[in-house]
C-alpha positions, -999 to +999 in steps of 0.1 A: -002+000-002+029+026+008+044+018-028+010+025-042+009+060-025+044+065-036+041+057-070+009+079-070+017+109-053+058+103-052+078+107-027+078+146-023+046+148-020+034+118+001+036+124+040+032+097+066+000+106+077-015+097+047+005+069+042-005+056+075-038+062+068-041+045+034-023+013+057-050+016+083-029+024+111-023+052+127+008+084+122+021+065+154+021+031+145+038+035+111+063+054+129+067+023+154+077+004+121+096+029+103+116+057+117+106+085+092+092+085+055+127+077+044+132+045+059+097+037+049+105+047+011+140+022+017+119-007+027+091-003-003+124-002-028+148-034-007+113-054-010+113-046-047+150-057-054+141-091-034+111-098-053+132-088-087+162-109-077+142-141-071+124-136-103+152-134-122+174-169-099+157-196-122+165-179-154+202-177-144+206-212-133+218-233-159+216-206-187+243-187-180+240-156-199+216-161-223+195-172-194+199-136-178+188-123-214+159-141-215+148-130-178+149-094-187+125-102-215+101-121-188+105-093-165+094-064-195+065-086-200+059-090-162+060-052-157+031-050-181+012-064-147+022-044-123+013-012-138+017+007-096+051-008-097+060+010-128+048+040-122+065+038-086+099+037-103+095+057-134+084+084-111+109+077-080+138+070-098+130+108-120+129+124-084+160+107-070+184+123-099+181+153-074+215+147-051+196+156-018+168+128-028+171+098+002+170+076-025+195+090-048+223+068-036+200+036-039+193+042-075+227+053-086+235+020-069+210-002-081+222+014-122+254+005-117+247-029-104+224-036-132+251-024-160+277-046-141+256-077-140+240-070-173+273-067-189+288-099-174+257-117-193+261-105-223+302-112-222+293-145-213+265-147-240+298-136-262+322-157-254+299-188-255+288-177-291+252-168-286+261-131-291+276-115-323+321-107-310+314-070-323+292-065-294+309-040-265+294-056-232+294-021-210+281-002-240+250-032-248+245-034-209+241+005-209+222+002-243+195-021-225+195-007-194+183+025-211+157+008-231+141-009-206+133+018-185+124+044-209+098+016-229+083+012-191+082+052-190+065+053-226+043+024-216+027+045-188+011+066-215+006+042-246-003+005-225+000-014-264+034-008-264+047-041-263+080-039-238+088-072-239+090-074-279+107-047-279+137-059-259+134-094-278+136-074-310+167-056-297+189-090-286+179-104-316+200-079-335+226-094-312+221-124-314+240-155-332+219-187-345+235-203-319+220-179-292+188-176-307+184-210-301+197-211-264+174-177-260+146-201-271+154-229-250+156-215-217+131-225-192+131-214-155+133-244-134+104-224-111+077-201-122+093-167-114+078-150-081+044-134-085+036-150-118 
């Protein structure tokens, strides 16, 4: 409920009193669990990170870099089912670009971590002959991350945008025939969280 409120109002406009009311508890009750609005925001963001890590775990097991890339496509497809989370992410990441925003460091570290792990997955897929050898892993990771986030923002305005299809098309431009077969062969060992 707090994440929905942050998504609707943004961190700067949301108040502890409003969030407590939405959650059906008193302001004092909410502050008993979270020291302040910043601590609540941190908990909301950590919960999303945990869910995302759990969602990717089955893709990474046994499929290497191509599994991670397939997981990104499937995550983009899943995201259309959770518009509130997309609204939260887009609003907060934009607000947090200000250096004094409480989530500034969180988003800076998050982007750094995502680009690094995506770059590693791309490098592994290149080494396995699944992606073209002329692809630069760091540049491709930056482009893929930017495309994912840009698609989410555009999707909020136009729900007919096929985020997963756009990511899949981008990856297909980089794939070798071996990579296409490996991509299609990815079947996670367990259903991702929330599926």
